[in-house]
C-alpha positions as CSV (number, residue, x, y, z in Angstrom):
1,M,-39.9,26.3,-3.0
2,S,-43.1,28.2,-2.5
3,S,-44.8,25.3,-0.7
4,T,-43.3,22.4,1.3
5,R,-44.7,19.5,3.2
6,Q,-42.3,17.5,5.3
7,T,-42.3,14.1,7.1
8,N,-39.7,12.2,9.0
9,I,-37.3,15.1,8.7
10,N,-34.1,14.6,10.7
11,I,-32.9,18.1,11.2
12,H,-29.4,16.9,12.0
13,R,-28.7,15.6,8.5
14,D,-27.1,17.7,5.8
15,A,-28.4,15.4,3.1
16,W,-32.0,14.8,1.9
17,V,-34.3,13.6,-0.8
18,E,-36.9,16.0,-2.3
19,I,-40.1,14.7,-3.8
20,N,-42.0,17.0,-6.1
21,I,-45.8,16.5,-5.7
22,G,-46.6,18.8,-8.6
23,N,-44.7,16.5,-10.9
24,L,-46.8,13.6,-9.6
25,E,-50.0,15.3,-10.6
26,H,-48.5,16.2,-14.0
27,N,-47.5,12.5,-14.7
28,I,-50.9,11.2,-13.9
29,K,-52.5,13.7,-16.4
30,E,-50.0,12.6,-19.0
31,I,-50.7,8.9,-18.5
32,R,-54.4,9.5,-18.7
33,K,-53.9,10.8,-22.2
34,N,-52.9,7.2,-23.3
35,V,-56.0,5.5,-22.0
36,S,-59.7,5.8,-22.7
37,P,-61.8,7.9,-20.2
38,D,-63.7,4.8,-18.9
39,M,-60.5,2.9,-18.1
40,K,-59.8,2.8,-14.4
41,L,-56.3,3.2,-13.0
42,L,-54.6,1.4,-10.2
43,G,-51.6,3.2,-8.7
44,V,-48.8,0.9,-7.6
45,V,-47.4,2.2,-4.3
46,K,-45.5,-0.9,-3.1
47,A,-42.0,-0.6,-1.6
48,D,-43.1,2.7,0.0
49,A,-44.1,4.1,-3.4
50,Y,-40.8,2.9,-5.0
51,G,-38.9,4.8,-2.2
52,H,-40.9,8.1,-2.6
53,G,-43.2,7.7,0.4
54,S,-46.6,6.0,-0.1
55,I,-48.4,7.7,2.8
56,M,-47.5,11.2,1.7
57,L,-48.2,10.5,-2.0
58,A,-51.4,8.4,-1.8
59,P,-53.8,11.4,-1.3
60,T,-52.4,13.2,-4.3
61,I,-52.4,10.0,-6.4
62,L,-56.1,9.5,-5.6
63,A,-57.1,13.2,-6.0
64,S,-55.4,13.2,-9.4
65,G,-57.7,10.5,-10.9
66,V,-56.3,7.2,-9.8
67,D,-59.1,4.8,-8.6
68,M,-57.3,2.3,-6.3
69,L,-53.9,1.4,-4.9
70,G,-51.7,-1.6,-5.2
71,V,-49.2,-2.8,-2.6
72,A,-46.9,-5.8,-2.2
73,S,-47.9,-6.9,1.3
74,I,-50.6,-6.7,3.9
75,D,-48.3,-4.6,6.1
76,E,-48.0,-2.0,3.4
77,G,-51.8,-1.9,3.1
78,V,-52.3,-1.6,6.8
79,D,-49.9,1.4,6.9
80,L,-52.1,3.1,4.3
81,R,-55.3,2.3,6.3
82,Q,-53.8,3.7,9.4
83,A,-53.1,6.9,7.4
84,K,-56.8,7.1,6.7
85,I,-56.6,6.0,3.0
86,K,-60.1,4.7,2.2
87,C,-59.9,3.6,-1.4
88,E,-59.7,-0.1,-2.4
89,I,-56.2,-1.4,-1.8
90,L,-55.1,-4.6,-3.4
91,V,-52.2,-6.8,-2.3
92,L,-50.6,-7.7,-5.6
93,G,-48.2,-10.3,-4.1
94,A,-48.8,-13.7,-2.4
95,V,-50.5,-13.4,1.0
96,P,-49.7,-16.1,3.6
97,V,-52.9,-17.8,4.7
98,W,-52.2,-17.1,8.3
99,A,-52.2,-13.4,7.6
100,L,-55.4,-13.3,5.6
101,E,-57.6,-12.2,8.5
102,T,-55.5,-9.1,9.1
103,A,-56.3,-8.1,5.5
104,I,-60.0,-8.7,6.0
105,Q,-60.0,-6.7,9.2
106,N,-58.5,-3.8,7.4
107,N,-60.7,-4.0,4.3
108,I,-57.8,-4.9,2.1
109,S,-58.3,-6.9,-1.1
110,I,-56.1,-10.0,-1.6
111,S,-54.8,-12.0,-4.6
112,I,-55.8,-15.6,-4.6
113,F,-54.8,-18.4,-6.9
114,T,-54.8,-21.7,-4.9
115,H,-57.4,-23.9,-3.2
116,E,-55.5,-23.3,0.0
117,H,-56.5,-19.6,-0.3
118,L,-60.2,-20.6,-0.9
119,K,-60.2,-22.9,2.2
120,A,-58.7,-20.2,4.4
121,C,-61.1,-17.5,3.1
122,K,-64.1,-19.8,3.8
123,E,-62.9,-20.4,7.4
124,I,-62.5,-16.7,8.0
125,Y,-66.0,-16.0,6.6
126,E,-67.5,-18.7,8.8
127,R,-65.8,-17.3,11.8
128,T,-66.3,-13.5,11.2
129,G,-69.2,-13.2,8.8
130,V,-67.1,-11.0,6.6
131,K,-66.5,-11.9,3.0
132,P,-62.8,-11.5,1.9
133,K,-62.4,-9.2,-1.1
134,V,-60.4,-11.1,-3.7
135,H,-58.8,-10.7,-7.1
136,V,-57.8,-13.9,-8.9
137,K,-54.2,-13.8,-10.1
138,L,-53.5,-15.5,-13.4
139,D,-50.1,-16.7,-14.5
140,T,-49.9,-16.1,-18.2
141,G,-46.1,-16.3,-18.6
142,M,-44.4,-14.6,-15.7
143,N,-44.0,-18.0,-13.9
144,R,-43.9,-16.3,-10.5
145,I,-47.3,-16.6,-8.8
146,G,-50.9,-17.2,-10.1
147,V,-53.1,-20.0,-11.3
148,R,-52.0,-21.2,-14.8
149,A,-54.2,-20.0,-17.6
150,D,-55.0,-23.6,-18.7
151,E,-56.4,-24.2,-15.2
152,A,-57.9,-20.8,-14.5
153,I,-61.4,-21.2,-15.9
154,D,-62.4,-23.9,-13.5
155,F,-60.8,-22.1,-10.6
156,I,-62.5,-18.8,-11.5
157,K,-65.9,-20.5,-11.7
158,E,-65.3,-22.0,-8.3
159,V,-64.6,-18.5,-7.0
160,Q,-67.7,-17.1,-8.6
161,S,-69.9,-19.8,-7.0
162,A,-68.3,-19.3,-3.5
163,H,-70.9,-17.5,-1.3
164,Y,-68.1,-16.6,1.2
165,L,-66.1,-14.4,-1.2
166,D,-66.5,-10.8,-2.5
167,F,-65.0,-11.4,-6.0
168,K,-63.6,-8.1,-7.3
169,G,-61.4,-8.8,-10.3
170,I,-58.9,-10.8,-12.3
171,F,-55.4,-9.8,-13.2
172,T,-52.1,-11.0,-14.6
173,H,-48.7,-9.5,-15.1
174,L,-46.8,-8.9,-18.3
175,A,-43.3,-10.5,-18.1
176,A,-41.8,-8.6,-21.0
177,A,-44.0,-5.7,-22.1
178,E,-41.0,-4.4,-24.1
179,E,-41.2,-7.5,-26.3
180,L,-44.2,-7.6,-28.6
181,D,-44.1,-11.3,-29.5
182,K,-44.0,-12.4,-25.8
183,T,-46.7,-9.9,-24.9
184,K,-49.0,-11.2,-27.7
185,E,-48.6,-14.7,-26.2
186,Q,-49.7,-13.5,-22.8
187,F,-52.6,-11.6,-24.4
188,A,-53.7,-14.8,-26.0
189,K,-53.6,-16.7,-22.8
190,W,-55.5,-14.0,-21.0
191,D,-58.2,-13.9,-23.7
192,S,-58.5,-17.7,-23.5
193,V,-59.6,-17.3,-20.0
194,V,-61.7,-14.1,-19.9
195,D,-63.5,-15.0,-23.1
196,N,-64.9,-18.1,-21.5
197,I,-66.2,-16.8,-18.2
198,D,-68.7,-14.2,-17.0
199,T,-66.8,-11.0,-16.3
200,E,-69.8,-8.8,-15.6
201,G,-68.9,-6.4,-12.8
202,L,-65.3,-7.5,-12.5
203,L,-62.1,-5.4,-12.7
204,L,-59.9,-6.9,-15.4
205,H,-56.3,-5.7,-15.4
206,I,-53.4,-6.9,-17.4
207,L,-51.5,-3.8,-18.5
208,N,-48.6,-2.5,-16.4
209,T,-46.9,0.9,-17.0
210,A,-45.3,-0.1,-20.4
211,G,-48.5,-1.9,-21.4
212,T,-50.6,1.1,-20.5
213,I,-48.5,3.4,-22.6
214,C,-47.9,1.1,-25.6
215,Y,-50.9,-1.2,-26.0
216,K,-54.7,-1.2,-26.3
217,K,-56.3,-4.3,-24.7
218,P,-60.1,-4.6,-25.2
219,N,-60.5,-7.4,-22.6
220,S,-59.5,-5.1,-19.7
221,N,-61.0,-2.2,-17.9
222,M,-58.2,-1.1,-15.6
223,C,-54.5,-0.4,-16.0
224,R,-51.8,-0.6,-13.3
225,I,-49.3,2.2,-13.3
226,G,-46.2,2.1,-11.3
227,I,-42.8,3.6,-12.3
228,S,-44.5,6.2,-14.6
229,L,-46.2,7.8,-11.5
230,Y,-42.8,8.8,-10.3
231,G,-41.7,10.3,-13.6
232,L,-39.5,7.4,-14.8
233,Y,-39.9,5.2,-17.9
234,P,-39.8,1.4,-18.3
235,D,-38.4,-0.3,-21.4
236,F,-40.6,0.0,-24.5
237,P,-41.2,-2.4,-27.4
238,Q,-39.8,-1.8,-30.9
239,G,-42.2,-1.7,-33.9
240,V,-45.2,-0.4,-31.9
241,N,-46.7,3.0,-32.5
242,F,-47.6,4.8,-29.3
243,R,-47.8,8.2,-27.8
244,M,-44.8,8.8,-25.5
245,P,-46.0,10.7,-22.4
246,H,-43.9,13.6,-21.1
247,L,-43.0,12.5,-17.6
248,K,-41.2,14.5,-14.9
249,Q,-39.0,12.8,-12.3
250,L,-40.2,13.4,-8.8
251,I,-37.1,12.6,-6.9
252,S,-34.1,14.8,-6.2
253,L,-31.1,14.0,-4.1
254,K,-29.2,16.9,-2.4
255,G,-26.5,17.4,0.2
256,R,-24.7,20.3,1.8
257,I,-20.9,20.6,1.7
258,V,-19.5,19.9,5.2
259,N,-15.8,20.3,4.4
260,I,-13.6,21.9,1.7
261,H,-9.9,21.1,1.6
262,K,-6.9,21.0,-0.8
263,A,-5.4,17.8,-2.2
264,K,-1.9,18.2,-3.4
265,D,-0.6,16.8,-6.7
266,G,-0.3,13.0,-6.5
267,E,-2.4,12.6,-3.4
268,G,-5.2,10.0,-3.4
269,I,-8.8,10.5,-2.4
270,S,-10.9,8.1,-0.3
271,Y,-10.5,4.4,0.2
272,C,-8.1,2.6,-2.0
273,H,-7.1,5.9,-3.7
274,T,-9.1,5.1,-6.9
275,Y,-8.7,8.8,-7.7
276,T,-5.4,10.7,-7.6
277,A,-5.1,14.4,-7.8
278,K,-3.4,15.8,-10.9
279,G,-2.1,19.2,-9.7
280,E,-3.6,20.8,-6.6
281,R,-7.3,20.1,-6.4
282,T,-10.1,21.5,-4.2
283,I,-12.2,18.7,-2.7
284,A,-15.6,19.1,-1.2
285,T,-17.2,16.5,1.1
286,V,-21.0,15.8,1.3
287,P,-22.5,13.5,3.9
288,I,-24.2,11.0,1.6
289,G,-22.9,7.4,1.1
290,Y,-23.8,3.9,0.1
291,A,-25.7,3.4,3.4
292,D,-28.0,6.1,2.1
293,G,-28.7,4.1,-1.0
294,L,-26.0,5.7,-3.2
295,P,-24.4,2.7,-4.9
296,R,-20.6,2.3,-4.4
297,G,-20.4,1.2,-8.0
298,L,-21.0,4.8,-9.1
299,S,-17.7,5.9,-7.7
300,N,-15.8,8.2,-10.1
301,K,-18.6,7.9,-12.6
302,I,-21.1,10.6,-11.7
303,T,-21.4,14.4,-11.3
304,G,-23.2,16.8,-9.1
305,T,-24.4,20.3,-9.7
306,L,-22.8,23.1,-7.5
307,N,-23.9,26.7,-8.0
308,G,-24.8,25.9,-11.6
309,V,-21.6,24.1,-12.4
310,E,-21.2,20.3,-13.0
311,V,-18.5,18.9,-10.7
312,P,-17.2,15.3,-10.9
313,Q,-17.5,12.9,-8.0
314,V,-14.0,11.6,-7.1
315,G,-12.8,8.7,-5.1
316,N,-14.7,5.7,-3.8
317,I,-18.1,6.4,-2.4
318,T,-18.0,5.6,1.3
319,M,-20.6,4.4,3.7
320,D,-21.6,7.9,4.9
321,Q,-19.7,10.4,2.7
322,I,-18.8,11.3,-0.8
323,M,-16.3,13.7,-2.3
324,F,-16.4,16.1,-5.3
325,D,-13.7,17.9,-7.2
326,V,-14.8,21.5,-7.0
327,T,-11.6,23.1,-8.2
328,G,-12.3,26.6,-9.7
329,V,-15.9,26.8,-8.4
330,D,-16.8,29.6,-6.1
331,C,-18.3,27.7,-3.1
332,K,-18.3,27.4,0.7
333,C,-19.4,25.0,3.4
334,G,-23.2,24.8,3.5
335,D,-23.6,25.2,-0.3
336,V,-25.8,22.5,-1.8
337,I,-24.6,19.9,-4.3
338,T,-27.4,18.3,-6.3
339,L,-26.9,14.7,-7.4
340,L,-30.3,14.1,-8.9
341,D,-33.2,16.3,-9.9
342,E,-35.6,16.7,-12.8
343,N,-32.7,17.5,-15.1
344,K,-30.3,14.9,-13.7
345,S,-32.1,11.6,-14.3
346,I,-31.6,8.6,-12.2
347,D,-31.6,6.6,-15.5
348,V,-28.0,7.8,-15.9
349,W,-27.1,5.9,-12.8
350,A,-29.1,2.9,-13.8
351,N,-27.3,2.7,-17.2
352,I,-23.9,2.9,-15.5
353,L,-24.8,0.1,-13.2
354,N,-26.6,-2.0,-15.8
355,T,-29.7,-2.1,-13.7
356,I,-33.1,-0.4,-13.7
357,N,-34.4,2.8,-12.3
358,Y,-36.9,1.0,-10.0
359,E,-34.1,-0.5,-8.0
360,L,-32.3,2.7,-7.4
361,T,-35.3,4.8,-6.2
362,C,-36.1,2.1,-3.7
363,R,-32.6,2.2,-2.3
364,L,-32.8,5.9,-1.5
365,K,-35.4,5.4,1.2
366,V,-33.0,3.7,3.6
367,R,-32.2,6.6,5.9
368,L,-32.4,9.9,4.0
369,P,-35.0,12.3,5.3
370,R,-37.6,13.2,2.6
371,V,-38.9,16.7,1.9
372,Y,-42.1,17.1,-0.1
373,T,-42.3,20.1,-2.4
374,R,-44.8,21.5,-4.8
């Protein structure tokens, strides 16, 4: 590592996550190739940038050509403001009306989609003289939050006529970007709204990561990119021609061997003895466990890399420790075993667990120190 930035490092841990900032810059350049030069980008950094560290990554994201940031809650936005991030920040999720004033005080844009939101915004403006910055959220098929498309035109016109609002944009979320037919239905609902209102000066964003990579949408001028920032891929549709960006995973997971011992033939390893030694085996222990975000369901199903050799993980993953069979590998305590890196994709774990890469990166932020490299 020629250059390293560090934050929240606990020097008493022999396990850590590394985040490659150079790969982040690369990924944004790759994504940019899939969109027109005049298309703005919103970088989604919710859930602490999917477990990668939003405060550390935000400056690089913005310096690499992303125009604004998206978060899930006001608290996430306030954290960025306290870290001196000055770009527009949009809370993509529902904001409780009692917390709206905190958003306004911190110059954070909010999603609105109910008349309760309008009433609360008006009261705040009348009390403070500050116009809340708002994006109207449409529900075009996710059935999560948002004003229904068949009710949206009247609602948006009310927002446009509201003197107490700073109306910034309109957006929706694709529920199944990997399914062309369902996406076309959502596109149609979106068009039925934006074709019938004045959109001059508004940010219009419908495309998420998969949509940005796979689709062209004339009735939009900004894309929201999330998982691709971090070098991971969403699911993609069949029967659609698109350029596949070459992304590089940011996250690595590493730990140092803290103990090496011999297990005799027939002896079990870890809780419940789900692994039994066949012949004498050399077992190495690393201080990473499910409390660090390493799912117990991966027990006996993954490998690590030790001094250039793939070594199998053995026995049940415990709360704080994990064991590897390092028989025949020249190693000692203090040597590093790599569980994830650019060449060991977290998608392998997701496939084993029948889940998505998003969930697993978020888990790894629980208590592992993060080291930022370039």
